[in-house]
N, C-alpha and C positions, 0 to 999 in steps of 0.2 A: 503325578505330585508337582511337576514345574507348572502346570497349566493351573492348578490350584494354588500355588504360590503368587502366580501373576495377578490373579483375580483379586487375592487377598492384598495385594500391595497396591492394585487400582482403587480397591474399595476405600483403602486408607487414605489414599491420595484425594478422592472425591469429598470424603467427610470434612478433611482440612479446608479444601475450599469453601465448604457450606457453613462452617461455622462462623460465629458472630467476629466480624473483624475486629471490632475493639477489644474483645477479649482475648483473639487470638494474638494480638500485639501485645498485650499487657502479660500473657503467657511467655511470650517470647522473651520479654523484656525481663521477667522474672527468673527464667531458667540461666540466664547471662549474668545477673545481677550477682555482686560479691558481698556488698557491706549489709549489715544486718538492717540497718535504717532504710535503705533503699528497698530491700525484700519487703520490710513490712508495708512502706507505702504502696507497693505494688499489690500487695494481698489486700489491703484494704479499699484500693480502688477495683479490685476484682469482685469483692464482697459487694459493694455499691452497684456495679455494672452487671452482674450475675441474675439470671431470673429468681433462681431459688437459692436461698442461703441459709443453712441450718445453725442452729445454736452451736454446734460442735466446731463449725467453721471459726465463729468469732471467739470461742473459747481459746482455740489454739493460738490465734494471734494475741489475744490477752496475756496468756502464759508467756508467749516469746517477747511481748513488749516489756513485761516485768522482768525478765530476766536479762534482757538487755539494758533495763533502766531506762527506756525510752517512753517518757511519760505522755508524749504527744499522742503516740500510738494507741496507748494504753486508754486513753480518753476515747478515742475513735473506735476501738473494740467495745468497750463497755455503751457506747451509744448505739453501735450495732445490734448488741445485745438485745437492748431497749426496743430498738425497731421490730426486732423477731417477736419477742413475747407482746408487743404492743399488736401486733397482726394476729397472734394466737389466741391470747388470753381474752376471756371476758371481762373480767374486771380491771386488769391490767396493772395489778400489784407489782409485781416483777418488772415491768415495764418502767414504772415510775422509781423504783429504787436504781436500775441501772441507770436512768436518765440523769438521775441526782449524784451518783458515784462519778459519772463521766464528767458532769458540771464540776464538781470538787476538784477533778484531776487540771481540768484546763484553768480553773481560778488558781490552783497551787501554782502552774508553771506561767501564769499571767496571760494567757490567750484570750484576748477579750472577743475577738471574732467567734471563736468555736464555743465560748462560754455563753454569748449572745444566742447563738443558735441552739445551745441546749434548752437555754429558758424558754425561747419560741416554742420549740416542740413541747416543754412541760406546759405551756398555756394551753396549747391545743388540746393536751392529753386531759387536763383537768377541765377544761370547757367542755369537751365531749363527754365527761363523766359527771355534767351537771353541776359542778362546782365552779361556776364563773367567777365569784370573788377571787378565788385563788389563780383562776386561769387570768384575770386582769391584773393581779400583782407580779406574775412571771411574764407578761407581755410588758408591763412598764418597766421592769428591771432589765429586759433585752432591750428596751428601745434607748434606755439611758446608756448603757454600754455601747451600742452601736452609733449613737450620737457622738460618742467620745472619740471614735475611731473613724467616723465619717463615711461609714458604711450604708451608702445611698438607698441601694435597692432592699437592703434589710431595715432600715428607717421606714420606709414606706410601707412595707409589710406590716411591722409592729402598729403604726399608726391607724392603718386600715382595719387590723384587729380590734385594737382598743376602741376605735369608733362603732364597730359592729356590736360590741357588748353594750356598750352605752344606748347603742339603737334599740336593743332588745329590752333594755331596762326604761324605755321611754325618756332618757335624757336627750333631748331632740339637739338643744343649742351644743351641748357638747360632743355629742356624735358628729354633727356636722364640721365643727371645728377640727377634728381630727381628721375626717374624710378629704377636707379641703387641704390641709396640710401634706396629706398623702399622695394626692392627684398633683400636685406641683412637683413632689418629688419624680414622680414617674413620667411626667411631660419632661423633666429636666433631662433624665437617662434614658427618654423615647420608650419607655415600656408600656405598648399599646395595649397588651392584653389585660394588665392590671389597671391600667387607666380607664378602660370600658368598663370593667366590672366596679370602679368607684363611681363612674357617672351613673351606674344604674343603682347604686347604693343611695346616691345623693338623691337622685328622682323618686326613691322609695320615700325619703324622709318628707320631701315636700307633699307627696301624695298623702301621708299619713295625717298632715296638716291641713288637709282638704285644699291645697293649693294645686289643683289638677292641670292648670296651664303650664306652670313652671315645670311639674312633674312630668308632661307630656313633651315638653321641650328636651328634657334632659333624656327620658327612655328613647327619643327618636336619634340623639346623639350617641347614646350607646350601643344602639341598633345599627348605626350607620359605620361606628370605628369596628363593632364586631363582624360585619359583614366584610370590611375592608381586610381584615386579617384572617376571615375564615374562620374565626373561633365559635365552633359549632354550640357549645354550651352557653355562651356569650350570646348568641343569636336568640336560641331558643327560650333564654331568661327575658330578653328585651320582648320578644313577641307575648310572652305570659304577662308581662306586666302592663304592656299596651291594652291587652285585653280586660285588664281591671280598669285601666283608664276608660275606656270605652264604655264597661259596665255602668261604672259612676257618672257617665254622660248619658246613660240610658240607651246607648247604641248597641242593643243585644246581638244583631246581626253580624256587624263587624267584631264584636268580642268573639264570638264563637268562630268566626274566621281566623284571627289571632290565634285563639287558643288551639286550633286544631293545627296549625302550623307549628306552634310550639310542641304540640304532643307528638307529631310524626318525627320531628328532630330528636326528641328525647326518648323515643322508643328505639331509635336507630343506634344511640350512642349507650344506651341500657342504664340511663339515669332515672332510677325508680322513684326517688325523691320528686324529682321534676316531673315525671310521667304523673304523680298524684296530684301535683299542684295544677298541671293543665288540665287533668279530668274534673278536679274540683271547679276550675274556672268554666269549663263546658256545662256543667251542671248549672252554675250561675246564670250563664245566658239562655239556658232553658228556663229556667225559673224567672227571668225577667220577661222571656217571650209569654211564658203562660200566665204571668201578672196582668199581661195586656188583654190577651185573649180568655180569661177567665177559665183556664185548662186545669187539667186534673196534676199536674207536677210529677208525671211518673217519669217521664225522661230526667228530669232535673234530680229526682231522688236516687235513680239509677246511677249516675255518674257521681253523686255524692258518696254513695256507698262503695263504687271502685276505688275512689281515691281513699276513704276511709280503711279500707281492708288494707291497701298498701302502705299507709302510714302507720298502722298497728304493727305491720310485719317488720319494718324498719326501725320501729320504736322511736318515731318522730313526735315525741309528745306535744311539742307547741302544734305542729299541725294537725295531730290527733284532736286537740282542743277545738280548733278551727270547725273541723268536720262536724264534731258533737254539734256546733252551733248552726252549721248550715242545714243539716239533718233536721234539728230540733225545728228549725224555722218554717223548712217544708210541712212537717206535720202541723205546725201553729196554723198554717195557711188551708191545710185540710181539715181544721178543726179536730185534730185527733190531739186533745190537749193532754193526755196522761203521757203519750209517746214524746211530746214535745216537751213536758216538763222533765222526763226522765234524761233525754239527751242534753237539755240546757243544763240541768244539775251537773251532770258529768263533766261538760264544758266548763263549768264555772269550778268545780272542784280542781280540775287539772290546771286552769288558768292561775288559780290561787298558789297551788304549790309551785309551780314556775316563776311566778312574780312578775309577769309581763304585764304593764296596764293596758296595753292594745287589747289584748284578749279578755282581760277581765272586764273591760269596758262593754266589750261586744256581748258575753255573756251576761252581763248584769241587763243590758238593755232587753235582751230576748226574755230573760226571766221576769222584769217587770211587765212586759207585754203580757205574757203568760198569767202570771198572778193576778193581773188586772182583770182578765177574763174570766177566771174560776173564782173571781170574788174573793181574793186574799188580799184586801187592801195593806195591812201592815207589811206583809212580805213585799207586795208591789212597791210601795213608798221607800222600805229600805234598800230595795235595787235601783230605784231610779235616783235616790240620792248618791248612790255608788257609781252609778254609770255618768252622773254630771261630773262628780268629782274626778273620776279617772280620765273622762274626755277633756274636763278642763288642763288637767295637767299635761296633757300630751298637746293639745292644739288651744292655746291662748295666743292672743294677740302679741304679748311681749315676745313669746317665742317666734311668731311670724316675723315681727319686725327686725330681731336678731338674725333671724335666718336670711333675710332679704339683705341685712347690713353685709352679713358674711360674703354673699355672692357677689353684690356689688365690688366689695372690697378685692374680693377674688379676680373679679373680671377687669377691674384697675390695675392691680398689680400685674396682672398678665400682659394688659397693652402696654405698661410704661417698661416692662423686662423686654418685649418685642421691639419697642422703639428705640431703648438704650443700645440692645444688640444690633438693630439695622443701621444706627449712626455709627457705631464702632466698625461695623464692618464696611460702609461707606468711606471711611476715613483710610482704613487699612488697604481699601482699593486703590485709592489715588495714590498713596505712598507706594505702592507696588507698581503702578504705572511709571511713575517718575523713575524710579530706579530701573524699570526695564528699557525705558528710553535711553538711560545713560549707558547700560552696559549692551544694548543692541548693535551699536556703532563698532565696538570692541569685538563684538562676537561675530560680526558679518565677516572679516577677512579670515579670522581663524577657522570660520565655519567651511569658506571655500576650500581651505586646506586639509579640513578633516573630511570633506566629501571625496576628494580625489583618493586619500588614503583608504577611505571606507569603501570604494567603488574597488580598488584593488582586493582588499580583504574579502569583498563579497563574491568576486570571481574564484578566488581560491576556494571559498567556503563552498559555491557552487558545483565545483569538480568533485569535492569530497563527499558532498551529498549525494551526488547521482550515483556514486560508489556504494554509499551506504545503503540508498534505496533499494539496491540489488539484493544486499545482505538481508535487509529486513523483508523482503518479500519472500526469501528463503525460508528466513525463521519462522515467518506467519504462516508459511505452507506446514513446516513442521508441527506448529503448535495445534494447527486445525485437525491435523492427522492423530497427534496424541489425545486431542479432546474427543474425537469420535470413539477412539478405541477405549476411553475411560466411560463414555455414555454406554457404549455397547456392553460393557463389561457389568456395569451397575444394574443395568435392566436385565441383563442374564442372572446376575446374583439375587436379584428380586425374585424371580421365576424360582431359583433354588430354594429361597426361604420359604415363599407360597408353600412349596411342596410338604413341609412339616405342618401346616395349617389343615385342618379337616376340610374336605370337600365340602361344596354348599348341599350336594345332594345328600352325602352322608350326615351331615348336621340336621338337614330337614327330615331325614328319615327317622331320626331318634326323637326329635323335638319339632314337632309338626306347629308347636305355638310358642314361638319364642324370637329372639332377635339378637344380632351381633354386631355391636357399634364398634369398629376397628379403625382407627386413625393414627397412622404411624407419623412420628415427626419428620423423618427422612424418607427417603426411597425404600430404606430398610429398616428395621426395628429391633428395639429389645423386648417389647412386649409380644406373646402370643396365647394363641388360645388352643386347646387339646382336647381329643375325644377318642375313647376307645370302647368298644360294647364286649362284655365277656356273658355269655350265657343272657340272663336275665337281669343282668348288672349293667348300666351305663355309667362309665367315670368320665367326667369331664372336669376342665379347669381353666384359669384365667391366671397368666404368669407375668411378671415384671423382673426382667434380667437386669443384671448393673448395666448402667449407662443406657444410650439409645444409637441409632444409625449403625454404622459398621461394627463397633465394639459390641454393642449390645445384640446385634443381629448374630455375630458369631457366638457369644454365650448362649443365646437361645437355642442354637442348633445342639450344643453340648447339653444343655438342661432338657430339652424335648427328648434327645436320645436315652437320657437316663429315664426319664418318665416310661418312656416305652419297654425298655429292657425291665424295670421293676415290675410291670404288669405283665407282659408277654413273656419275658424269659424266665423271670422268677416266680410267676404265677401268684403275685400279692395283689389283693383286692380292697384290704382296708387301709383307708385313707391315711392315716398316722403312719402305718408301716410302710406304706408306699413312699411317703415323704422321707421316713428314716432311710430307706434303701437309696432313693434317689439322690439323698444328701451325700451317702457314702460313695455312689458311682461318680458324683461331681466332682468330689474332693480328689477322688483316685484320679480322674482324667487330668485334672489341673497340677496335680503333685509331679506328673511325668515331665514337666517342663525343667523341675529342678529348682525352679523359684517360687518362693511364697506368693501365691494368687488368692486372693481373698473375693473374687468375683463369685456371683451365683445368683440366685433369684428369691422374690417373694412371689408368693402362691396362694391361691385359694382353690382347693381339690374336692370334688363331691363324688360320691358313690350313688347311685340311685337304683334301688330295686323297683323296676317297671311293674311287678306284679303286686307287691306289699305297699307300695308308695313309702317304703322307708328309706330316709336319707341319711348316708353316713358322711361325715364332713372333718377335714383337717385343713389348719392355715397356717402358712408361714407369714406372719406380719400383716397378711390380707385377711379381713373379715368376711363373714358370710350374712347377708342380708335376706329376709323371708319374709312374705306378708300373707297372713292367713285369709283363706276366703270365708271363714267364719266369722269373721269380725263385723258386726254391725248388721247382722240379719235379724229377722223380726218385720214387726208392723211399722217399724219407724220410716221417717221420711229419708229420701236418699241424701239430704244434707246432712240428717244426724247420723246416718251410717258414715259418711266420709269423715266426718269429725271423731269417730272413735277409731278410724283405721290407723295403725301403727306398724310400723317396720321392726320387726325383730331382727336383733343382731346377736350372732355369737363371735366372740372376741377370738383373735388367733393366739398362737403361741409367739412370744416375742424373740424370735431367732429366726435367721435366713436359711436358705439352702445353700449352703458353702460353708467355707471354714469360721469358725466362731467360737470365741473363748469358752462360753458356758454352755455347751451343745446338751440337751436333753432330749429324750424320746417325744415324739410329737404326739399330740392328744387327739383321739378320734371321738368326735360328737356324734350325738345320734338324736334325728328329730322325724318324727312320724308326720308325714304330709296327708294332704287330701286333694282331692281333685278342685281345682280352681286355686290352689295356692301359689304362689310366684317366688321364684327365687333369682336373687341378684348377685353377681360376681363381677369385680373391678379391680383395675390397677389405680394407682392414685394420680394419673396424668391428668383426668378431667377436674379433680379436687384441687390439684395445684398450680390449675391455670390462672394466669393473670388476666384480668381484664375488668369490664364494668366502667363506670364513671370516674371512679377513683384508682383504677389500676390494681385492685386487690385480687386476693386468690377467690375462686370459685367455692371452694371448700364443701366438705361431706354433708353439712348440716342444709346448704342449698341443694344440693343433689338429693338429699334425702326427702325435702320438699317437695322438690321438682315429680320424684315418683310417685310420693303420696298425694299429689295434687291430680295427676292423671292415672292412676291406679285402675280406674274402671275402663279405661280405653285399650283398644286391642295391642299386641304386643308390637304390631308394626308400626302403629302409631305413636306407641311410646318411643320407638328409636327415631323416628322423623322428629319428635319432640325434642330429644336429647339431642340430636345433631343441631337443631335450630338455635337450641340454648347454648351450645357450647360455642356455635359461629358467631351469635349476636354477642356473647360475654367476651370473647376474645376480641372483636373488632379488627382493629389494625395492628394489634400486638402480635409478636412472634409465638408460635406454639412452643410452649416449654418442654414438654415431654410427649412420649407416646401415650394414646388414648385407647383403652380396651374395656367396654362394659357389654356383660352378656345378660339378658333376661330370659327367664323359661317359665311358662305358667303350665301347670300339670291339667 
């Protein structure tokens, strides 16, 4: 018992060392805080720093803030709730409601900075949901407040976002005006990353006016600045835009090179929207090459369709409209006029819905060419007039002159500011030099005296340092010994936990066609998978115990032991009754401590009859997914079959294995499976992982799409695809939880 206690103590010590240092310091400060306001401030900081925060966390802060009458923290809690709902909801109705409630609180207490932040967030939310007019209103309100309090970085952000909305509307002069104001702000506060983005936006405006020379200059500035600060999204964006310039100049080879460099970076960072743009540019480069060589445009069409599928998947409507035009243009060149017309009309319809003049102009131009070719002169004339009108509204001489004037004014202001700063610095330097000469004479004699005193002090410190060095060496030796003991103990504990997992040979003997993707967050884990065979019945499960690391590992041992006893000792084989008995045993184990322990697990448990292929299943908070091999069979093509494939889901009982207020018996579900059917069990670790270009959750929807897209591959290949998808999504971010996914094909 002493040895076990020592191991447990060392396990907890390692866990504490492995935790997020920022969160550790915040939790320590929270434990020692006395005042309610200090506690609420620290809890809000923890909510912002923690990788996963639930609605219940912010609800608790909101309740305490209201009880204490602390309005500021009430506003922060409401904003936190809005952020959680914005992450989880499709429509975002609750998110908008909570952001507005938070805004009202900050307006009541007169906190203009936090009120401006709420307005800025609401601008993004409304623009993302297609209401750019409302988004512009919120951005303008945010800008006004930030200017009142001289919030520099916030002013720059607001100016940039307002300029972007005007750019999408085709209002070039107003857009450029806001961009140039924003770039001045970011130069003043030395924000290189935002400065690079703005330079890129300005270049895009000049490109839209047909001024490729000036656009190229600004794109190269953006690339140079992004490379200097190693901003990968900025580098890939600059390469992508340089490719467009090269295409406009007719240099297809250089455009292909730039596009491939951009694509490589965006695939590495998981930027799906950027990947689609790079693929589309590669298609444009091949189209340009085939124009010169009288080719068949097969390569161009392939890349256009790859970009099109990604854009549809991420619901990027503006980009989808551009893809329709690109694909329609290829079909037009191939003289497949029916397909060309179909895609051009779809692009035109979507462009009109969005109301962006650049896209309307491109669609109208393509439709004009098609109608002319198929002998529909009335339609052709209508589209040609619309094309001319849209083109002139974006790219006219007055706009060019105004844009050029704004740039000259910007460059002049920049030079004048630099000259005035340099003159002021020179005057300041001369004044300092004169003052130094005056004080040097007085300082010389005093300095000599100080040198003598300092020499005596240093001799004394040298003697003390020699003694301290001996003590430090002794302490270092003790620390190294303790560290070795900790590492040895945690390694041994890992072997102990692995003993509760099914042996690989035991697993493969029962499931010859399956995989286990198991990736703990720490050396030891709270997730585990389990397997027992009773006659013709194979029972297997995936479980997620409370916590991860050392606490989760300890809970997993208790829960795994309870599962074994329910099946082997109490001879239960029906999943629902197994979970009932397991819950009873787990609660009884924790109640022995005399304290209220609410730890337990979520689980998905199957019982498969190997002869009849009948599957019994029960779940605690974790569902069952299965895919029937009969879907899509017949004389259809493989592509048509894949479109019909669907993952069926059986929802679990909404209660854990452990102490719970409303305990009910677990439900056993019955499914008749056939040869070739596939079963998936999993915990929430993969779906909750943050990553991708915007640092968002992976989510179950993306996991389901990944499994569906690869359902015809072998199970070993599916495991490799899952591992790669997880690693690519996570990128440089920290793994937030244990990951366990099991797939089994009959």
